C-alpha positions, 0 to 999 in steps of 0.5 A, a space after each residue: 639455855 638450857 644446861 645441857 648448852 650451857 655445859 658444852 660451850 663452857 668446856 668448849 671455852 675452856 678447852 679451845 685456848 688450850 688446843 690453840 696454844 698447843 697449835 701455836 706452840 707446834 707451828 713455832 717450834 717447826 719454823 724455828 726448828 726449819 729457821 735453824 736447819 736453813 741457817 746451818 745448812 742442812 737439808 730440808 725434808 720433805 714430809 716423807 723425810 727425803 732431803 730437798 737440796 736446793 739447785 746448785 749453781 756454777 759458782 756453788 760446784 767450784 766452791 766444792 771441789 776447790 774444797 775438795 781437793 784441799 780436803 784431799 790435800 790436807 788428809 795426805 798432810 795428815 797422813 804424812 804427821 801421823 807417820 812422823 809421829 809413829 817414828 818419834 814415838 818409836 825412837 822415844 820408847 825404844 830402849 837407848 842400847 837397841 836405838 844406838 845399835 841401830 844407828 851404829 849399824 846405818 852409819 857402818 852400811 853407809 860408811 862402808 868400813 868403821 
């Protein structure tokens, strides 16, 4: 073998395992991230980044509808709890004399005459 061919052969045998390792790590990382996306329910993407959603069956649509209704109910309940908490915070942070006057004003209004 001439020296030039031997140098090329030595270069290829040195670089080829490194390139193969890089390719294997890249493909392994891609497979791992795809597996994580599937496991955690994220949509897969095309090569252009457009999400690919699986076709949904009747049971999935019903489950989504039930969860949407439950979500709306929980949001309404959280809203009422926030309103109550604001009222309690206002009562706690108001001055005691102002609170006593408001309570007296309410009892006078409801009872007619004191």
